[in-house]
PABAVO-73262 format. One record per residue (C-alpha): residue in three letters; x, y, z. Coordinates in Angstrom, 1 decimal, decimal comma, m for minus. Each point is the difference from the previous one (the first is absolute). Layout:
[ala; [X; Y; Z]]
...
//
This chain:
[unk; [m16,7; m14,7; 6,6]]
[unk; [m0,1; 3,7; m0,2]]
[unk; [m3,1; 2,2; 0,5]]
[unk; [0,2; 3,5; m1,3]]
[unk; [m2,5; 2,6; 1,1]]
[unk; [m0,6; 3,5; m1,5]]
[unk; [m1,9; 2,7; 1,7]]
[unk; [m0,6; 3,7; m0,1]]
[unk; [m0,2; 2,7; 2,7]]
[unk; [0,7; m1,4; 3,0]]
[unk; [m2,1; m3,2; m1,0]]
[unk; [m2,8; 1,5; m0,8]]
[unk; [m0,6; m2,5; m2,8]]
[unk; [2,3; m3,2; m0,2]]
[unk; [0,5; m2,5; m2,8]]
[unk; [1,7; m3,6; 0,3]]
[unk; [1,6; m1,0; m3,4]]
[unk; [m2,1; m3,3; m0,9]]
[unk; [3,3; m1,3; m1,5]]
[unk; [3,1; 1,1; 1,6]]
[unk; [3,1; 0,0; m2,0]]
[unk; [2,4; m3,1; 0,5]]
[unk; [2,6; 2,9; 0,1]]
[unk; [1,0; 3,1; 0,2]]
[unk; [3,0; 2,2; 0,2]]
[unk; [1,0; 3,0; 1,7]]
[unk; [2,2; 2,4; m1,2]]
[unk; [1,7; 2,4; 2,7]]
[unk; [2,3; 2,4; m1,6]]
[unk; [2,8; 2,6; 1,8]]
[unk; [0,6; 2,8; m1,7]]
[unk; [3,8; m0,2; 0,2]]
[unk; [2,2; 1,9; m2,2]]
[unk; [4,0; m0,4; m1,2]]
[unk; [2,3; 2,9; 0,0]]
[unk; [3,6; m0,3; m1,8]]
[unk; [2,8; 1,5; 1,9]]
[unk; [3,6; 0,5; m1,1]]
[unk; [1,0; m3,2; 1,6]]
[unk; [m2,7; m1,6; 0,8]]
[unk; [m4,0; m0,7; m0,7]]
[unk; [m2,5; 0,8; 2,7]]
[unk; [m3,2; m1,8; 0,7]]
[unk; [m2,3; 2,9; 1,9]]
[unk; [m2,7; m1,9; 2,0]]
[unk; [m3,4; 2,0; m0,9]]
[unk; [m3,4; m0,2; 0,9]]
[unk; [m2,5; m3,1; 0,0]]
[unk; [m2,1; m0,2; m3,1]]
[unk; [m3,6; m0,9; m0,5]]
[unk; [m0,8; m3,8; 0,0]]
[unk; [m1,5; m1,3; m2,9]]
[unk; [m2,2; m3,6; m0,7]]
[unk; [m1,6; m1,4; m2,6]]
[unk; [m2,5; m2,7; 0,3]]
[unk; [m1,6; m2,3; m2,9]]
[unk; [m3,0; m2,1; 0,5]]
[unk; [m3,9; m0,3; m0,9]]
[unk; [m3,5; 1,0; 1,0]]
[unk; [m2,1; m3,1; m0,8]]
[unk; [m3,5; 0,3; m1,6]]
[unk; [m1,1; m3,3; 1,5]]
[unk; [0,6; m2,1; 2,9]]
[unk; [3,2; m1,7; 0,8]]
[unk; [0,9; m2,3; 3,1]]
[unk; [3,2; 1,9; 0,6]]
[unk; [m1,7; 3,2; 0,1]]
[unk; [0,8; 2,1; 3,4]]
[unk; [m2,6; 2,6; m0,7]]
[unk; [m3,4; m0,3; m1,6]]
[unk; [m1,7; 3,2; 1,0]]
[unk; [0,6; 1,7; m3,5]]
[unk; [0,6; m1,6; m3,5]]
[unk; [1,6; 1,1; m3,3]]
[unk; [m0,3; 3,4; m0,8]]
[unk; [m1,2; 1,1; 3,6]]
[unk; [3,5; m0,3; 0,9]]
[unk; [1,2; 2,3; m2,8]]
[unk; [m2,7; 2,6; 0,7]]
[unk; [0,8; 0,2; 3,6]]
[unk; [3,7; 0,4; m0,8]]
[unk; [m0,7; 2,6; m2,5]]
[unk; [m2,3; 2,2; 2,1]]
[unk; [2,4; m0,5; 2,7]]
[unk; [2,7; 1,6; m1,9]]
[unk; [m2,4; 2,7; m1,2]]
[unk; [m0,1; 1,2; 3,4]]
[unk; [3,6; 0,7; m0,1]]
[unk; [0,4; m1,6; 3,6]]
[unk; [2,7; m2,2; 0,9]]
[unk; [m0,4; m3,5; 0,3]]
[unk; [0,8; m2,6; 2,7]]
[unk; [1,7; m2,9; m1,2]]
[unk; [0,6; m2,9; 2,7]]
[unk; [1,2; m3,5; m1,1]]
[unk; [m0,1; m2,8; 3,0]]
[unk; [1,9; m3,1; m0,5]]
[unk; [m1,3; m3,5; 0,8]]
[unk; [1,0; 0,4; 3,4]]
[unk; [m1,8; 3,1; 0,6]]
[unk; [2,8; 2,4; m0,2]]
[unk; [m0,2; 3,2; m1,2]]
[unk; [2,6; 0,0; m2,9]]
[unk; [m0,9; 3,5; m1,4]]
[unk; [m2,2; 2,6; 1,5]]
[unk; [0,5; 3,4; m2,1]]
[unk; [m2,0; 2,7; m1,5]]
[unk; [0,4; m0,2; m3,6]]
[unk; [m1,1; 2,1; m3,3]]
[unk; [m1,2; m2,1; m3,1]]
[unk; [2,0; 0,9; m2,7]]
[unk; [m1,2; m2,1; m2,4]]
[unk; [m2,9; m2,6; m0,6]]
[unk; [m0,3; m2,0; m3,0]]
[unk; [m2,5; m2,4; 0,0]]
[unk; [m1,8; m1,9; m2,8]]
[unk; [m2,3; m3,3; m0,8]]
[unk; [1,0; m3,1; m1,3]]
[unk; [m1,5; m2,6; m1,6]]
[unk; [m1,2; m1,8; 3,2]]
[unk; [m1,9; 3,2; 0,7]]
[unk; [2,2; 0,7; 3,4]]
[unk; [1,9; 3,6; 0,4]]
[unk; [3,7; m0,3; m0,2]]
[unk; [1,8; 3,2; 1,6]]
[unk; [3,2; 1,5; 0,7]]
[unk; [m0,1; 2,3; 3,1]]
[unk; [3,3; 2,3; 0,0]]
[unk; [0,2; 2,0; 3,4]]
[unk; [2,5; 2,6; 1,4]]
[unk; [0,5; 0,7; 4,0]]
[unk; [m2,0; 2,9; 0,9]]
[unk; [1,7; 2,1; 2,6]]
[unk; [m2,1; 2,2; 2,2]]
[unk; [1,7; 3,7; 1,0]]
[unk; [0,3; 0,8; 3,3]]
[unk; [m1,4; 3,4; 0,7]]
[unk; [0,5; 0,0; 3,5]]
[unk; [3,9; 0,2; 0,3]]
[unk; [1,5; 3,0; 0,6]]
//
């Protein structure tokens, strides 16, 4: 079992997703490039790209026995995420596996947030997020 937490502004507000996704994938690109020489092709190692992740699940409007969080319901989650996006701060994404180990702990931007109501009234959603890199202005 995994647990998924989103927070903003150094834990000013934290939400735990009530129904975590059963699975997730992290894309971790590397910006390599290829060049063709006269006698051989070369692969130049570039810089690490930004990771991205997509999460799909639902926000319940009623109680289910498997919920991990009952502090909000349905549209409350949608409103919170949209309000956070309007603030234009990075969001902290933390995913913890069943052993209590943090698998993911990174600042992200929410690039796309699709959501809609199904027949049962629950709000199904897809969150597409990209790693956010803080700029270090103290280096010389």
